[in-house]
C-alpha positions as CSV (number, residue, x, y, z in Angstrom):
1,M,-17.1,-10.7,-14.1
2,Q,-14.6,-8.3,-16.4
3,R,-12.5,-5.8,-14.3
4,T,-12.9,-1.9,-15.3
5,D,-9.4,-0.9,-16.8
6,F,-8.3,2.1,-14.4
7,S,-5.3,2.3,-16.2
8,A,-6.2,4.4,-19.2
9,M,-8.0,6.8,-17.3
10,A,-6.1,10.2,-16.8
11,C,-7.0,10.5,-13.2
12,S,-4.2,9.7,-11.4
13,I,-6.0,7.9,-8.3
14,A,-7.8,5.6,-10.9
15,R,-4.3,4.4,-12.2
16,T,-2.9,3.6,-8.8
17,L,-6.0,1.5,-8.1
18,D,-5.5,-0.5,-11.4
19,V,-2.1,-1.4,-9.4
20,I,-3.3,-1.9,-5.5
21,G,-7.2,-1.0,-5.9
22,E,-8.1,-4.8,-5.1
23,P,-9.5,-5.5,-1.6
24,W,-6.3,-7.9,-0.7
25,S,-3.4,-5.9,-2.7
26,P,-3.2,-3.6,-0.3
27,L,-3.2,-6.5,2.6
28,V,-0.2,-8.3,1.2
29,L,1.3,-4.8,1.0
30,R,1.2,-4.8,4.4
31,D,2.4,-7.5,5.4
32,V,5.2,-7.7,2.9
33,W,6.3,-4.5,4.9
34,V,6.3,-5.7,8.5
35,G,8.3,-8.5,7.2
36,L,5.8,-11.7,6.2
37,T,7.4,-12.0,3.1
38,R,6.9,-15.7,1.9
39,F,4.0,-17.3,0.1
40,E,3.1,-19.7,3.0
41,Q,3.6,-16.3,5.4
42,I,1.3,-14.1,3.8
43,Q,-1.1,-17.2,3.3
44,A,-1.3,-17.9,7.2
45,D,-2.0,-14.4,7.9
46,L,-4.6,-13.5,5.9
47,G,-6.2,-17.0,5.4
48,I,-6.5,-15.7,1.1
49,S,-6.8,-18.8,-0.9
50,R,-3.0,-19.8,-2.5
51,K,-4.6,-18.8,-6.3
52,V,-6.3,-15.4,-5.0
53,L,-2.7,-14.9,-3.3
54,T,-1.2,-16.2,-6.6
55,E,-2.6,-13.6,-8.6
56,R,-2.4,-10.6,-6.3
57,L,1.8,-11.4,-5.7
58,N,1.6,-11.7,-9.7
59,H,0.0,-8.6,-10.6
60,L,1.9,-6.5,-7.9
61,V,5.2,-8.1,-9.4
62,E,4.4,-7.3,-13.0
63,H,3.8,-3.9,-11.9
64,G,7.0,-3.4,-10.2
65,V,5.9,-2.8,-6.5
66,L,7.0,-6.1,-5.4
67,E,10.4,-7.7,-6.3
68,R,10.3,-11.4,-6.3
69,R,13.7,-13.1,-5.0
70,P,14.6,-17.2,-4.6
71,Y,15.2,-18.0,-1.5
72,D,16.3,-21.8,-1.3
73,R,17.4,-24.3,-3.8
74,R,13.8,-25.3,-4.6
75,P,11.9,-22.2,-6.6
76,R,10.6,-20.8,-3.7
77,Y,10.8,-16.7,-3.9
78,E,10.5,-14.3,-1.2
79,Y,8.9,-10.8,-2.0
80,V,10.3,-7.5,-0.6
81,L,9.1,-4.0,-1.8
82,T,10.2,-2.1,-4.6
83,S,11.1,1.8,-4.3
84,K,7.2,2.1,-5.7
85,G,5.8,-0.1,-3.5
86,T,7.9,1.5,-0.5
87,E,5.8,4.7,-1.7
88,L,2.3,2.5,-1.4
89,V,3.4,2.0,2.0
90,D,3.2,5.2,2.9
91,L,0.1,5.9,1.4
92,L,-1.5,2.5,3.6
93,M,0.3,4.3,6.7
94,V,-2.0,7.4,5.4
95,M,-5.7,4.9,4.8
96,A,-4.5,3.0,8.6
97,G,-4.4,6.7,9.8
98,W,-8.2,6.9,8.6
99,G,-9.3,3.7,9.8
100,D,-7.5,4.3,13.3
101,R,-9.8,7.5,13.8
102,W,-12.9,6.3,12.3
103,R,-13.2,2.6,13.0
104,A,-11.1,1.5,15.3
105,G,-13.6,1.6,18.5
106,E,-13.1,1.5,21.7
107,A,-10.4,-0.2,22.2
108,G,-8.1,1.9,20.0
109,P,-5.6,1.1,17.2
110,P,-4.7,-2.0,16.2
111,V,-1.1,-1.2,15.7
112,L,1.3,2.2,16.2
113,Y,3.9,3.8,14.6
114,R,7.2,4.9,16.1
115,H,9.0,7.3,14.0
116,R,12.7,6.2,13.9
117,A,14.3,9.1,13.9
118,C,12.9,10.6,17.1
119,G,11.5,7.9,18.7
120,E,8.5,9.1,19.5
121,I,4.9,7.1,18.9
122,S,3.8,9.3,16.1
123,R,0.7,9.5,13.3
124,V,1.0,10.6,9.0
125,D,0.7,14.0,9.1
126,L,0.7,15.4,5.3
127,R,2.3,18.7,4.5
128,C,3.3,20.8,2.0
129,D,6.8,20.0,0.1
130,H,7.0,23.4,-0.4
131,C,6.3,25.2,2.8
132,G,5.9,22.7,5.3
133,S,2.1,23.7,6.0
134,P,-1.0,20.7,6.9
135,M,-2.4,19.4,3.5
136,H,-5.4,18.5,3.9
137,A,-8.2,18.1,1.3
138,T,-10.3,21.3,2.6
139,D,-6.5,22.8,2.1
140,I,-5.7,22.4,-1.5
141,D,-7.5,23.5,-4.9
142,V,-7.1,21.2,-7.7
143,L,-6.3,22.3,-10.6
144,P,-5.5,20.6,-14.9
145,G,-1.8,19.1,-15.1
146,P,0.4,18.9,-17.9
147,G,-1.6,14.9,-18.4
148,A,-4.9,16.3,-18.3
149,P,-7.2,15.7,-21.1
């Protein structure tokens, strides 16, 4: 089955999904972010087939989200987040917050986030980069941008 090409749509959400919309990609990014940087580590953590993991890693490298770095004399690589990849982790943290609130159940969130700057356990909070006020879906108007058709 042919996958829909979202990259040409005049929509930033669609273009982002073109890079990380396949279900394994965000999980691969999460693993690299938390320090599982080698193929075998990621595969063992996710239980993903070698073929699918190879495809996902190649896709993320091609889109500049991950960088492949050799770690020994054999052709073995580890994967590190690029600046693009690091920004996508911010998106994953927002997704995790939603999952913690709506899907965690009685057990609670599977992980906690400690803010390095203050040392406190916290959560992601979207704020306006101009005034600092909370910025959620009910707080904004969506207007045509310069890239709108």
